[in-house]
C-alpha positions as CSV (number, residue, x, y, z in Angstrom):
1,M,267.1,35.3,145.2
2,P,266.5,34.3,141.5
3,A,266.8,30.8,140.3
4,V,269.8,30.2,138.1
5,F,269.4,28.0,135.0
6,H,272.6,26.7,133.5
7,L,272.4,25.7,129.9
8,P,274.6,25.2,126.8
9,A,275.1,28.5,125.0
10,R,273.1,27.4,122.0
11,L,269.9,27.1,124.1
12,I,270.2,30.4,126.0
13,P,268.4,32.5,123.3
14,W,265.4,30.2,123.6
15,L,264.4,31.7,126.9
16,S,263.1,35.2,127.4
17,P,264.5,37.2,130.4
18,Q,262.5,36.8,133.7
19,P,263.2,38.8,136.9
20,W,263.1,35.6,138.9
21,L,265.2,33.4,136.6
22,Q,268.8,33.9,135.4
23,V,270.1,31.9,132.5
24,R,273.9,31.3,132.3
25,S,276.1,29.4,129.9
26,A,277.5,26.1,131.1
27,T,278.5,22.7,129.6
28,R,276.7,20.8,132.4
29,P,273.0,21.8,132.5
30,S,271.4,22.4,135.9
31,L,269.0,24.5,137.8
32,R,270.1,26.1,141.1
33,V,267.4,27.3,143.5
34,G,269.0,28.8,146.7
35,E,271.4,26.2,148.0
36,R,269.9,23.4,146.0
37,E,271.0,22.2,142.6
38,V,268.9,20.1,140.3
39,R,271.0,18.3,137.6
40,L,269.5,18.0,134.2
41,R,270.0,15.5,131.4
42,L,269.3,16.9,127.9
43,L,267.4,14.7,125.5
44,E,267.4,15.9,121.9
45,A,264.0,15.8,120.2
46,P,264.0,14.6,116.6
47,S,262.4,16.7,113.9
48,K,258.6,16.3,113.6
49,L,258.4,14.6,116.9
50,S,255.0,12.9,117.5
51,V,253.2,11.9,120.6
52,D,253.6,8.3,119.7
53,Q,257.3,8.6,119.9
54,L,257.4,9.9,123.4
55,P,257.4,6.6,125.4
56,S,260.5,5.3,123.6
57,L,262.3,8.7,123.8
58,L,261.8,9.7,127.4
59,S,263.2,8.3,130.6
60,L,260.5,9.0,133.0
61,G,259.4,7.7,136.4
62,A,262.2,6.6,138.9
63,P,264.9,9.0,137.7
64,A,262.6,12.0,138.0
65,K,261.6,11.0,141.6
66,D,265.1,10.3,142.8
67,T,267.1,13.4,143.7
68,G,270.3,11.6,143.1
69,H,269.6,11.3,139.4
70,A,269.5,14.0,136.7
71,I,266.1,15.1,135.5
72,P,265.5,14.4,131.8
73,L,264.9,17.7,129.8
74,L,263.6,17.2,126.3
75,V,264.9,20.0,124.0
76,G,263.9,20.7,120.5
77,A,263.6,23.7,118.2
78,F,259.9,23.1,117.6
79,L,257.7,21.0,119.9
80,S,254.0,21.0,118.8
81,Q,251.3,21.9,121.2
82,R,250.1,18.3,121.2
83,V,253.6,17.0,122.2
84,R,253.9,19.7,124.9
85,E,250.5,18.7,126.4
86,A,251.4,15.0,126.3
87,L,254.7,15.8,128.1
88,E,253.0,17.8,130.8
89,A,250.5,15.0,131.3
90,R,253.5,12.8,132.1
91,D,255.2,15.4,134.3
92,A,258.0,15.4,131.8
93,S,260.2,18.5,131.4
94,Y,260.8,20.2,128.0
95,L,262.3,23.3,126.4
96,D,261.9,24.6,122.8
97,A,263.0,27.6,120.8
98,G,259.6,29.2,121.1
99,G,260.3,29.9,124.7
100,H,258.2,27.1,126.1
101,L,259.7,25.7,129.3
102,H,258.2,23.1,131.6
103,L,260.4,21.8,134.3
104,V,259.3,19.3,137.0
105,A,261.6,18.1,139.7
106,P,261.1,17.2,143.4
107,G,260.1,20.4,145.1
108,V,260.5,22.4,141.8
109,F,258.0,23.4,139.2
110,I,258.6,26.0,136.4
111,H,256.3,26.7,133.5
112,L,256.8,29.4,130.8
113,G,254.2,29.5,128.1
114,G,256.4,30.9,125.3
115,A,254.8,34.3,125.3
116,R,257.3,35.9,123.0
117,S,255.9,36.4,119.5
118,A,259.2,37.0,117.8
119,P,262.8,36.1,118.6
120,R,265.0,38.5,120.5
121,L,267.4,39.7,117.9
122,K,270.1,42.3,117.3
123,Q,268.5,45.1,115.2
124,P,271.3,46.7,113.1
125,G,269.8,48.5,110.1
126,Q,266.1,48.2,109.5
127,G,266.1,47.7,105.7
128,T,263.0,46.2,104.2
129,L,263.0,42.6,102.9
130,G,262.0,42.5,99.2
131,A,260.0,39.7,97.5
132,H,263.2,38.2,96.1
133,G,264.5,38.1,99.7
134,V,261.4,36.2,100.8
135,R,262.1,33.7,98.0
136,A,265.7,33.2,99.2
137,I,264.6,32.6,102.8
138,Q,262.0,30.1,101.7
139,A,264.7,28.2,99.9
140,L,267.1,28.5,102.9
141,L,264.5,27.1,105.2
142,G,264.4,24.0,103.1
143,E,268.1,23.4,103.4
144,Q,269.2,20.7,105.9
145,A,273.0,21.3,105.5
146,P,275.3,24.3,105.4
147,V,274.9,26.1,102.1
148,S,277.1,28.5,100.0
149,V,275.9,31.7,98.5
150,S,276.1,30.3,95.0
151,Q,274.2,27.1,95.9
152,L,271.4,29.0,97.5
153,A,271.3,31.5,94.6
154,E,270.9,28.6,92.2
155,R,268.1,27.0,94.2
156,A,266.2,30.2,94.6
157,A,266.9,31.3,91.0
158,L,268.4,34.6,92.1
159,S,271.6,36.4,91.4
160,V,274.6,35.8,93.7
161,G,274.5,39.5,94.7
162,Q,270.8,39.4,95.7
163,T,271.4,36.2,97.7
164,H,274.5,37.5,99.4
165,K,272.6,40.6,100.5
166,V,269.8,38.6,102.1
167,L,272.3,36.2,103.9
168,T,274.3,39.1,105.2
169,R,271.2,40.7,106.8
170,L,270.2,37.4,108.4
171,E,273.7,37.0,109.7
172,E,273.5,40.5,111.3
173,L,270.2,39.6,112.9
174,G,271.7,36.4,114.4
175,L,269.5,34.1,112.4
176,V,272.2,32.4,110.4
177,Q,275.8,31.5,111.4
178,T,278.8,31.1,109.1
179,S,281.7,28.6,108.9
180,G,284.8,28.6,106.7
181,R,286.3,31.5,104.8
182,G,286.5,32.6,101.2
183,P,285.2,30.0,98.7
184,T,284.6,27.5,101.5
185,K,282.3,29.9,103.5
186,R,279.0,28.3,104.3
187,R,275.8,29.6,106.1
188,T,273.6,27.5,108.4
189,V,270.3,28.5,109.9
190,R,270.7,28.7,113.6
191,E,267.1,27.7,114.4
192,R,264.5,27.2,111.6
193,T,261.8,27.9,114.1
194,E,263.1,31.4,114.8
195,L,263.8,32.2,111.1
196,L,260.2,31.2,110.2
197,D,258.8,33.2,113.2
198,W,260.8,36.2,111.9
199,L,259.8,35.7,108.3
200,Q,256.1,35.7,109.1
201,T,256.4,39.2,110.7
202,Q,257.8,40.7,107.5
203,T,255.3,42.7,105.4
204,S,256.8,41.5,102.1
205,A,256.3,37.8,103.1
206,T,252.6,38.3,103.8
207,R,251.6,41.1,101.4
208,R,248.2,41.4,99.9
209,E,248.5,40.4,96.2
210,R,246.5,41.6,93.3
211,S,243.8,39.0,92.8
212,L,240.9,37.9,90.6
213,Q,238.0,35.8,91.7
214,V,236.6,33.3,89.2
215,A,234.2,30.4,89.1
216,L,235.1,27.1,87.4
217,Y,232.7,24.1,87.5
218,A,234.0,21.1,89.4
219,R,232.2,18.4,91.3
220,R,234.8,18.4,94.1
221,P,237.6,20.7,95.3
222,E,240.1,18.0,94.3
223,D,238.7,18.0,90.8
224,L,239.0,21.8,90.7
225,W,242.7,21.7,91.7
226,L,243.5,18.9,89.3
227,H,241.7,20.4,86.3
228,S,243.0,24.0,87.0
229,S,246.6,22.8,87.2
230,A,246.3,20.7,84.0
231,K,244.8,23.6,82.0
232,L,247.3,26.2,83.2
233,S,250.2,23.7,82.5
234,K,248.8,23.1,79.0
235,A,248.8,26.9,78.4
236,G,252.4,27.2,79.6
237,I,251.4,29.4,82.6
238,P,253.6,28.9,85.7
239,H,251.3,28.5,88.8
240,A,251.0,26.9,92.2
241,L,248.1,26.0,94.4
242,T,248.7,27.5,97.9
243,G,247.1,28.2,101.3
244,A,244.5,25.9,102.9
245,A,243.8,24.2,99.6
246,A,247.4,23.2,99.2
247,A,247.5,22.1,102.8
248,S,244.6,19.8,102.1
249,V,246.6,18.1,99.3
250,F,249.1,17.2,102.1
251,G,246.2,15.8,104.2
252,I,245.9,18.8,106.5
253,G,242.5,20.3,107.1
254,P,239.2,19.7,105.3
255,T,239.1,19.1,101.6
256,S,235.9,21.1,101.3
257,V,237.7,24.4,100.8
258,P,235.1,27.0,99.6
259,L,237.6,29.4,98.0
260,S,240.9,27.9,96.7
261,R,244.0,30.0,95.9
262,I,246.3,29.6,92.9
263,R,249.4,31.8,92.5
264,I,250.0,32.9,88.9
265,S,253.4,33.9,87.5
266,P,253.7,37.8,87.6
267,E,254.5,37.7,83.8
268,V,251.0,36.5,83.0
269,P,248.0,38.9,83.4
270,L,245.4,37.4,85.7
271,H,242.6,37.8,83.1
272,Q,244.8,35.8,80.7
273,A,245.1,33.0,83.2
274,A,241.3,33.0,83.7
275,E,240.8,32.7,80.0
276,A,243.2,29.7,79.9
277,L,241.1,28.1,82.6
278,G,237.8,28.8,80.8
279,A,236.6,30.4,84.1
280,E,234.0,33.0,84.6
281,V,235.2,36.2,86.3
282,T,232.8,36.8,89.2
283,E,232.7,37.7,92.9
284,R,229.4,35.9,93.5
285,G,229.8,32.2,93.6
286,A,233.6,32.2,93.0
287,N,235.4,29.1,94.0
288,L,238.9,30.1,92.9
289,T,241.1,33.1,93.6
290,L,244.0,33.8,91.2
291,L,246.8,35.7,92.9
292,Q,249.6,37.6,91.2
293,D,252.8,35.8,92.4
294,T,255.0,38.8,93.2
295,G,258.6,37.7,93.4
296,R,257.6,34.2,92.2
297,V,257.5,33.1,95.8
298,G,255.0,30.3,94.9
299,C,255.7,29.4,91.3
300,Q,259.5,29.3,91.3
301,S,259.9,26.1,93.4
302,A,256.5,24.6,92.9
303,T,256.4,20.8,93.1
304,H,254.1,18.2,91.5
305,Q,251.9,16.7,94.2
306,D,249.2,14.2,93.1
307,G,249.0,15.8,89.6
308,I,248.8,19.3,91.0
309,F,251.5,22.0,91.1
310,V,251.7,23.2,94.7
311,A,253.7,26.1,96.2
312,P,256.8,25.4,98.5
313,P,255.7,24.3,102.0
314,V,256.8,27.6,103.7
315,R,254.7,29.6,101.2
316,I,251.7,27.3,101.8
317,Y,252.0,28.0,105.5
318,L,252.3,31.7,105.1
319,D,249.4,32.0,102.7
320,A,247.1,29.8,104.8
321,R,247.7,32.1,107.8
322,S,246.2,35.0,105.9
323,E,243.0,33.1,104.9
324,R,239.8,33.4,106.8
325,R,239.8,30.7,109.5
326,G,243.1,29.6,108.1
327,E,245.2,30.0,111.3
328,D,244.4,26.6,112.7
329,I,245.1,24.9,109.4
330,A,248.3,26.8,109.1
331,Q,249.4,25.8,112.6
332,R,248.6,22.1,111.9
333,F,250.5,22.3,108.6
334,R,253.5,23.8,110.4
335,E,253.5,21.1,113.1
336,E,252.9,18.1,110.9
337,V,254.5,19.0,107.5
338,L,257.2,21.6,108.2
339,G,258.0,20.3,111.7
340,Y,259.6,23.5,113.0
């Protein structure tokens, strides 16, 4: 007989189907194994939860050992690997949108490692996502509150028609939900973790861009980024530092990045950008890669960070993932900066 996990409806999509575990909707969370019921008490994890916050957040010890009390279950859209490991070391239970489940109760132990690589979604119509759609989703991931089509279009610098098309598709996929009607209609991301997981599987979000490798003298990578941004700004060339180099600006990963990446506005030929930098075009000894910023996914919402124009955080994460040995840096950036 399978165990039956009763959870609020919003949490059910977080778990992949298992032959030995049924998941049902209920207002009162619990786990039933045979004739025995384990009551659960949900604890909502704050965004960017750190290990240091766990002692004050969790109710551990006596309640977990006394069958008369509900077992605390920490739930959060994104729980970093470090947080999950710290919870497991405390015999604390947790569930996140990545499908990670760790449940410890007297006589009960369940652990699911979150093997799913992408969310289980409805798949109506398999249209491709264009570069402008990627830009819209990057902007949407930065929204904390429900947003209208016109508001998102303004933030992403897209037409209302383009933006509406993207939001409609995300709604069909179950990645956003709507509220209100007509002029008051708003969209909200259901789970930013799931939306980012989906985005990183889209070819248009991780495409190989036209590039040009150049060499520009600088004593340190930080000097290279600062001087490059200053020269490109002086020449009126929209640009954005991205990938592992940009993650380093946020304090993630080593500063000794051998090959830094800068996205260049698609309206500007890469050789023109190299001339503005005073850089030598070369493949041997290059320390800078200029990327054509198709769809302006990096330049459009670039921000000034320590004197350097850097790409939006989601774009930094996506670009870092594609770099050599960039996966670990990207994951740390996602955990510590994005937080979902």
